[in-house]
N, C-alpha and C positions, 0 to 999 in steps of 0.2 A: 504494500500500500504506500503510495507516495502522496505528498501534498501537491495538489494541482490547483490551478486557477479556474476550474470548470465552473461556469456561472450557475449551473444547476445545483452544485454542491454548496454554494454560498449560503442559501437559506438554512440548510441542514446544519452547517457549521455554526451559524449564528444562533440557531435554536439550542444547539448543544452547549455553547458557551453562555447562553442567556441564563441558564439555571445557576451556574457558578457566579456569574456577574451579579445576579439578583441577590444571592447569598452574601457576597462581598458588600454590595450596596446596603443591604440590611444591617450588616455588621458596622459599616462606616457610620450609618445613621445612629445606631445605638451608641457608638463611641462619641459621636458629637453630642448626643443628649446627655451622656454621662459627664462629659467635659463641661457642658453648660450647667449641670447641677452643681459642679464644684466652683466654677468661675463666676457664674451669675451673682451669687451672694457676695463674693469678694468685690466684684465691680460695683455693686450697689451700696456697699458699706461706706459710711462716711470716712474721710481721710484720717481723722483722728482716732478712729477705732482700731485697737491693736489686735483683738481677737474676733474672728468671724466664724460662725458655725456654718459648715457645709455638709451636704449629704454625700457620703461616699458609697452608699448602697448601690446606686446605678453603676459605678465603676466596678464594684465587686460582681454584680450580676453579669456585666459584659464579660469580665475576665473568666467567669465560670461557664458561660454559654457559648463563647466565640468558637472554641475548638469543636464543640458538638455541632454547631450550625454548619461550619465548613466541612466537617466529616460527613454530615448528613447529605450535603450537596454533592460531595465526591461519591458517596455510595449510590445516590440516585443517578449520577452521571455514569458510573460503572454499570449499573443495571440497565440503563437505557441504551448505551453505546458500548457494549463490552469489547467488540473487536477493535474499535478505534482506540479505546483506552489501553488495551494490551499493546497495540502497535506503538502508541505514544510513549508508554513506559519503556518499551524496548529501545526506541530511538533516544530517549532521555538517558538511559544507561549507557548506550553506545557513545553518544556525544559527550557524556560526562567523562568517560574513560579517555576519550580522545583529547578533551580539554585538559585533563590532568597530565597526560603524557606531554602535551605541548608546553604546559606550564613548567613541568619538571625540566624539560629540555631547555626552555628559555632561562630558567634559574641557573642551570649548569653553564650555559654559554655566557651569561652576564657576570658570573663570579670572576673576580680579579685573579684569585689564586685558588683554583678548585681543589678541595680536599679529596682524600681517597674515600673509600667506601665508609658510610656511616659517619662522615664528618671528621674522620681521623686522618691526619696528614700522611702522605705517602712516605715510606721509610727511606732512609739514606742508603747509600751503597754499602756502608759498613753494617748497617742494621739488616740489610738483605742477606749479606754473607752470614751474619750470626743466625738469622732465621733459617738459612739453608742448613746450618749445622744442627739446629734444633729439629728441622724437618727430616734430616738424615739420621736421626737417632736410632731408629730401628735397624736401618741398613748397617750403620757403624757397629751396633751391638752384634748383629749376625756375623759381620765380617770379623769382629774381634774374636768370636768363638772359633772361626776357621783359621784366621791368620792375623795375629795382633799387629804385625808389621804393616800389612796392607791396610788395616783399619786406621793405623796412625797416619799412613800416607793419605788416605781418604780424608781424614780430619784436616791435615795440613792443606790439602788441595781445596777443600771447602772453605777453610779459614782464609785462604788467599783469594777466594772469590773466583777460582778458575773453573768451577763446575757449572757449566752452562746448563746442564740438565736441571739442577736444583734451582738455579736462577729462573729458568723458564717456567718450572712448575710453580714457584712462588709468584711470579708475575701473573700467571693464569689465575691463581687463587685470589690475588689481591686486586684484580680488575673489578671495578664496580659493575654489578649487573642490574638491569632494569626489571 
């Protein structure tokens, strides 16, 4: 289903949205009456009067009934046009996801010094070498059991940062994923 400018569909769309607009108009009117109940006595009070009694009950009534009024209008809308409502909700979810992705990309592009994953700064070369040693712990342990001299050589190689295999594996793990 797509949104078209078919002239025959216009009255249907107007009727569909009329119920929601009527509910909102009713709510706006109730808010205006509640505000008038508070501010009318204040406006009518003499300037020298410090305390003015106002009626807060209309404000409380509006706050308690507003959500119910809008929910009732939504439920009636869903019952009357279920296919359109399902389609609109799907479109809203899709476009929301797309807007979030665009906003995230824009934030990353606009950052002066983008951090690594989760806001943590990217490690230095020395830190990457140390992390390579930590990541190679199991391999070094297994190598130590077979040949301690080779294990020591592996540790020296990793400490010098010469092991491109560990550096590549750390780079893959530290790359932020969307």
